[in-house]
VOGU-3710 file (C-alpha; in Angstrom, 3 decimals, decimal comma):
1> melisseeal> -0,019/-0,031/0,160  1,338/3,342/-1,189  0,685/6,202/1,073  0,358/9,617/-0,147  -0,679/12,996/1,632  -4,264/13,623/2,230  -4,248/16,835/0,424  -2,703/14,789/-2,765  -5,387/12,393/-2,300  -8,072/14,875/-2,304
11> kklldevsve> -6,735/16,912/-5,110  -6,399/13,528/-7,400  -9,961/12,472/-6,305  -11,452/15,967/-7,234  -9,677/15,954/-10,495  -11,046/12,668/-11,490  -14,663/12,764/-10,644  -16,832/13,900/-13,400  -20,112/13,188/-12,579  -22,781/16,274/-12,535
21> vgsevvrlls> -25,730/16,739/-10,114  -28,697/18,180/-11,871  -31,330/20,542/-10,641  -34,952/20,530/-8,926  -37,473/23,171/-8,561  -38,687/23,276/-5,065  -40,938/25,899/-2,978  -39,148/28,579/-1,405  -40,177/27,539/2,263  -38,509/24,358/1,491
31> svgrhsfrdy> -35,437/25,569/0,161  -33,478/25,847/3,552  -30,239/24,056/3,373  -30,380/23,319/-0,023  -27,738/24,742/-2,886  -28,915/27,512/-5,437  -28,336/25,862/-9,046  -28,304/29,644/-10,425  -27,709/33,085/-9,800  -30,630/35,014/-8,181
41> vstvdvppfs> -31,225/38,865/-8,208  -33,637/41,299/-7,000  -36,737/42,084/-9,220  -37,988/44,936/-6,934  -36,562/47,617/-4,603  -36,612/46,742/-0,749  -38,242/48,534/0,755  -40,399/49,329/-2,315  -40,848/53,330/-0,761  -39,023/55,444/1,482
51> rsavdgfaai> -40,517/54,797/5,033  -40,183/55,454/8,471  -38,018/53,293/10,762  -39,670/54,403/13,925  -43,103/55,514/15,454  -42,972/59,034/15,738  -43,229/62,555/13,661  -41,970/63,000/10,187  -40,877/66,514/9,850  -38,662/68,595/7,752
61> fadivgaseg> -34,769/68,740/9,194  -34,404/72,729/9,054  -37,446/72,958/11,353  -36,087/70,915/14,222  -32,338/72,114/14,098  -31,329/72,407/17,556  -34,450/71,362/19,432  -34,081/70,431/23,185  -35,473/69,950/26,320  -35,012/73,491/27,237
71> spallrvtgs> -35,860/75,008/23,624  -38,251/72,696/21,963  -39,322/73,050/18,426  -43,134/73,678/17,983  -44,817/72,065/14,511  -48,274/71,886/13,219  -49,605/68,246/12,968  -51,553/67,882/9,687  -52,334/64,176/9,622  -50,952/60,896/10,175
81> vdvdsvevpt> -49,769/57,948/7,912  -49,762/54,187/9,113  -48,277/50,937/7,457  -51,164/50,373/5,365  -52,033/53,928/4,200  -52,655/54,331/0,481  -52,250/58,390/0,561  -49,124/59,970/1,187  -49,559/63,307/2,300  -46,973/66,218/1,802
91> inrseavkvs> -45,723/68,157/4,452  -44,620/72,014/4,607  -42,269/74,163/6,863  -43,435/74,129/10,432  -45,610/71,029/9,780  -45,246/67,459/11,377  -47,043/64,045/10,291  -47,349/61,371/12,586  -46,076/58,216/11,331  -45,509/54,534/12,517
101> tgaplprgad> -42,972/52,285/12,015  -42,876/51,183/8,107  -45,187/53,863/7,235  -44,696/55,602/4,030  -42,477/58,685/4,225  -44,679/62,060/3,801  -43,436/63,957/0,794  -41,046/66,921/1,643  -39,881/64,928/4,719  -36,502/64,531/5,525
111> vvipieyckv> -36,251/63,481/9,198  -38,344/61,329/11,909  -38,134/62,116/15,514  -39,055/59,184/17,626  -42,446/59,583/19,538  -40,744/59,507/22,828  -38,759/62,928/22,287  -42,438/64,327/21,227  -45,376/65,862/23,039  -48,736/66,745/21,390
121> ledrvyvyrs> -50,912/69,105/22,471  -54,406/69,118/20,430  -53,218/69,955/16,807  -49,436/70,960/17,960  -46,378/68,859/18,472  -43,217/69,718/20,737  -40,004/68,305/19,688  -37,524/68,004/22,524  -34,688/66,826/20,524  -32,861/67,450/17,392
131> ypryanisfk> -31,863/64,724/14,715  -29,764/64,715/11,615  -31,199/64,816/8,367  -32,591/61,530/7,085  -32,289/60,109/10,440  -34,821/57,288/11,176  -35,684/56,919/7,314  -35,264/53,682/5,552  -34,994/54,768/1,839  -36,149/52,920/-1,237
141> gedlrvgdii> -33,881/50,443/-2,352  -31,849/50,890/0,609  -32,029/46,983/1,196  -31,955/45,762/-2,358  -32,144/47,277/-5,517  -33,454/45,737/-8,772  -30,763/43,647/-10,211  -29,101/43,265/-6,916  -27,671/39,691/-6,294  -29,444/37,680/-3,635
151> vrrgtklrpw> -27,962/34,578/-3,868  -24,993/33,093/-6,270  -25,048/29,465/-7,702  -23,778/27,126/-5,139  -24,817/29,294/-2,300  -26,279/27,302/0,570  -29,819/28,870/1,147  -30,360/30,325/4,911  -33,728/31,867/6,421  -32,131/35,219/5,299
161> hvaalkasgy> -31,815/34,071/1,703  -35,339/32,885/1,945  -36,708/36,200/3,360  -34,747/38,001/0,571  -36,209/35,986/-2,308  -39,604/36,126/-0,802  -39,390/40,008/-0,562  -38,332/39,977/-4,306  -41,311/37,866/-5,435  -40,123/34,734/-5,885
171> eevevfrkvr> -42,339/31,527/-4,747  -39,992/28,899/-6,059  -36,120/28,233/-6,410  -34,095/26,128/-8,662  -31,715/24,149/-6,541  -29,092/21,325/-6,996  -30,656/17,846/-6,691  -29,864/15,906/-3,409  -26,242/13,921/-4,152  -27,349/10,347/-4,047
181> vsivstgsel> -24,680/8,196/-2,273  -24,842/4,663/-2,024  -23,379/2,519/1,098  -21,909/-0,969/0,748  -21,198/-2,773/3,784  -18,641/-5,622/3,736  -17,897/-8,354/6,092  -19,249/-11,922/6,958  -19,493/-11,064/10,531  -21,988/-8,310/9,452
191> vkgvlpnytl> -24,187/-10,706/7,535  -23,909/-13,528/10,025  -25,029/-10,900/12,823  -21,813/-11,789/14,820  -21,138/-7,949/15,128  -23,682/-4,893/15,188  -23,499/-2,790/11,882  -22,859/0,634/13,487  -20,712/1,868/10,825  -23,260/2,145/8,480
201> plvasyiael> -25,926/4,334/10,207  -22,953/6,649/10,748  -22,457/7,265/7,104  -26,030/7,421/6,405  -26,375/10,076/9,035  -23,595/11,644/7,955  -24,593/11,885/4,302  -28,149/13,394/5,493  -26,242/15,992/7,612  -24,285/16,745/4,383
211> ggevaltdvv> -27,380/17,461/2,445  -27,441/14,198/0,317  -29,730/11,383/0,373  -29,167/7,520/0,775  -29,943/5,948/-2,463  -29,279/1,806/-1,095  -27,642/0,182/1,693  -26,297/-2,997/1,431  -24,643/-5,499/3,604  -22,437/-8,272/1,685
221> pdsiediata> -20,105/-11,143/2,967  -16,233/-11,083/2,349  -16,381/-12,120/-1,286  -15,061/-10,103/-4,346  -17,930/-11,315/-6,596  -20,468/-10,308/-4,018  -18,646/-6,820/-3,368  -18,256/-6,194/-7,113  -21,890/-7,181/-7,448  -23,139/-4,834/-4,906
231> vekalelsdv> -21,295/-1,603/-6,183  -22,446/-2,335/-9,445  -26,147/-2,265/-8,430  -25,110/0,903/-6,200  -23,522/2,733/-9,247  -26,922/2,707/-11,080  -28,783/4,285/-8,619  -26,250/6,891/-6,999  -23,711/9,539/-7,909  -21,300/8,256/-5,138
241> vvvtggtsvg> -20,652/4,844/-3,534  -19,257/4,384/-0,160  -17,865/0,923/0,834  -17,138/0,259/4,350  -14,875/-2,532/5,375  -12,035/-4,735/3,995  -10,023/-1,644/2,825  -6,671/-2,819/4,152  -4,378/-5,660/2,717  -5,121/-8,507/4,530
251> drdlsprale> -6,730/-11,794/3,548  -10,126/-10,820/4,176  -9,574/-6,964/2,827  -11,082/-7,612/-0,551  -12,638/-4,446/-1,290  -9,809/-2,753/-3,551  -9,763/-6,295/-5,297  -13,425/-5,956/-5,901  -12,931/-2,961/-7,662  -10,273/-3,850/-9,680
261> slgrskkvfh> -12,336/-6,776/-10,917  -14,801/-4,506/-12,281  -12,471/-3,657/-15,461  -13,260/-0,426/-16,207  -12,455/1,098/-12,670  -9,590/3,418/-12,157  -7,772/3,501/-8,887  -7,002/6,811/-7,762  -5,323/6,402/-4,376  -5,099/3,460/-1,876
271> gvrvrpgrtc> -3,834/4,481/1,462  -3,185/8,031/2,942  -0,947/9,214/5,629  -3,596/10,207/8,155  -4,641/8,637/11,416  -7,181/7,054/11,875  -8,278/6,045/8,366  -4,966/5,312/6,674  -6,524/2,536/4,580  -8,802/4,732/2,885
281> gayvvdgklv> -9,033/4,391/-0,943  -10,531/5,779/-4,102  -11,585/4,630/-7,370  -13,404/6,159/-10,241  -16,069/4,183/-12,150  -17,808/5,625/-15,019  -16,857/9,354/-13,536  -18,479/8,268/-10,093  -16,239/8,017/-7,001  -16,264/4,766/-4,795
291> llvsglpvat> -14,887/5,629/-1,452  -13,347/2,677/0,094  -13,311/3,556/3,933  -12,522/1,554/7,267  -15,087/-0,546/8,874  -14,323/1,381/12,133  -16,475/4,410/12,878  -13,772/6,850/14,094  -11,745/6,207/10,888  -14,688/6,303/8,767
301> yvslelflkp> -15,710/9,768/10,099  -12,156/11,136/9,332  -12,389/9,791/5,897  -15,811/11,248/5,138  -14,724/14,607/6,542  -11,550/14,547/4,353  -12,835/13,320/1,151  -16,686/12,830/0,827  -17,658/16,339/2,358  -15,286/18,238/-0,328
311> lvyklysskp> -16,438/16,476/-3,053  -20,276/16,548/-2,273  -19,682/20,338/-2,014  -17,862/20,797/-5,152  -20,907/18,868/-6,863  -22,934/21,549/-5,507  -20,773/24,245/-6,684  -20,108/25,281/-3,005  -17,248/24,887/-0,247  -17,675/23,443/3,022
321> epkptvrgrl> -18,715/25,903/5,928  -15,699/26,501/8,415  -16,234/24,906/11,898  -15,523/27,235/15,045  -12,199/26,747/16,694  -11,217/27,286/20,485  -7,775/27,971/21,874  -6,797/26,189/24,907  -4,269/24,315/27,066  -3,380/20,430/26,518
331> trrlpnepgf> -3,707/18,440/29,672  -1,846/15,578/28,342  0,834/14,896/25,791  -0,248/14,139/22,203  2,353/11,975/20,259  2,578/11,923/16,403  4,561/9,984/14,027  6,165/12,327/11,567  4,741/11,919/8,066  1,020/11,503/9,194
341> rsfyravaci> -1,661/13,668/9,667  -3,340/12,832/13,025  -6,451/13,551/14,535  -7,499/13,323/18,279  -10,826/13,291/19,768  -11,226/15,551/22,793  -12,993/17,685/25,209  -12,976/21,097/25,401  -14,180/22,602/28,635  -14,197/25,468/30,709
351> egdevlivpl> -12,178/25,823/33,911  -12,190/28,825/35,540  -10,791/31,438/33,200  -9,160/28,911/30,895  -10,054/26,496/28,201  -8,916/23,017/28,876  -8,320/20,745/25,947  -8,690/17,088/27,130  -7,598/14,298/24,656  -10,167/11,341/25,198
361> rltgsgvlst> -8,073/8,538/23,633  -4,800/8,490/21,737  -5,532/5,243/19,618  -8,462/3,189/18,533  -10,200/4,130/15,511  -13,366/1,859/16,385  -13,882/3,338/19,965  -17,260/5,019/19,014  -17,768/6,474/22,666  -15,036/9,147/21,740
371> lvrgnavvev> -17,159/10,602/18,908  -20,127/10,748/21,255  -18,370/12,066/24,248  -16,051/14,566/22,605  -17,061/18,060/21,324  -13,797/18,745/19,801  -11,100/17,518/17,417  -7,064/18,251/17,448  -5,461/17,911/14,529  -1,520/17,152/14,424
381> pedsegyeeg> 0,032/18,287/11,134  2,417/15,832/9,203  5,574/17,417/10,164  4,964/17,713/13,703  5,878/15,099/16,515  2,963/15,898/18,544  2,234/18,582/21,365  3,724/18,580/24,786  1,486/18,834/27,774  0,661/22,267/28,657
391> teivatlvnp> 0,996/23,450/25,071  -1,458/25,960/23,987  -3,188/24,666/20,902  -6,194/24,927/18,670  -9,056/22,421/18,600  -12,036/22,372/16,290  -15,407/22,060/17,800  -18,017/19,758/16,749  -19,994/20,680/19,891  -20,482/23,523/22,102
401> lvecssiklp> -18,007/24,148/24,782  -18,489/22,363/28,115  -17,888/23,037/31,895  -15,055/20,718/32,861  -17,190/20,215/36,303  -20,035/18,601/34,204  -17,981/15,864/32,669  -15,780/12,905/33,615  -12,476/13,329/32,661  -10,069/10,716/31,637
411> i> -7,504/9,865/33,916
//
């Protein structure tokens, strides 16, 4: 097995995969989390007219300059405008119009004084504070103008995108079809029920969280023919196939040989300088990726993060979202074999006025509990021999910070 860096492996993978994901049209309110298939521009000005940003009185700036508690400006109230008003009045010098938040701005007005700085007596209003010209006014097109880009192709739609699209009159949007991923689990022990298959639901859930959909799941014994047949079937139904287990070089590690038996497959790589997950491999068949990952859950998770996630986002013409990080003090030494990019599960917790990074386990790519208990991942680069206890390091958060007193820390 020839090991290459994860960066080189990913580049090769992205260069070789040529599958394209089409589009579908969905209702706007069902589009959150999907990726836009095309650019969308505003078809209207938002807001559609200049309006008041507060409840108060619209006036002419020159009439309220210098107004104060001791020397208020006195204006004549000529009317009122509400949000649903159709008729918009015009004001002249020494006049004011009462307005509510969102109401159209009366013609001639260039300032709005909040209601709390005004006192009404019959048809007069005293203004006790001066504001600069255009204060408390939201102008036509201030938010969006006709032709402004709302979302670009590949944008992952968030609630604010949906709101802006709705404001511009869109009821439906064209989004990328969800990437279809099939999962083939290998292992006679899984078929016979000797061991539970907890890696398959991990992969399936990961795909769903990534914005894809599972097209097929299959569990097959350690047989080149059975694995190859399952992969062929999966390729017919999906854009990507993930094969779990049988990725090493032992007598029962048959997944690479099963892929090679297809005849038209091309090996992209097999073996990466990553721990856990060094036996990960990738083949391309008819332009589609077949990703070979360990049957052990932690190694599988690392491989999915390094290779499946970037590919799915590329198929959506997008990029993975950055994860939050935290800086803290390492509570025990983290060793690393130079030449390997290592990932350690950890707990990042708050103790007093500092953050502690507590490694959960230094070995064991099958220890599922470390994924459950951990809220952070520490990466040690290839050129490092590790980090000493007490070193201040940066960890990537996968869940919120916790109080150290609330968890049972490893000894």
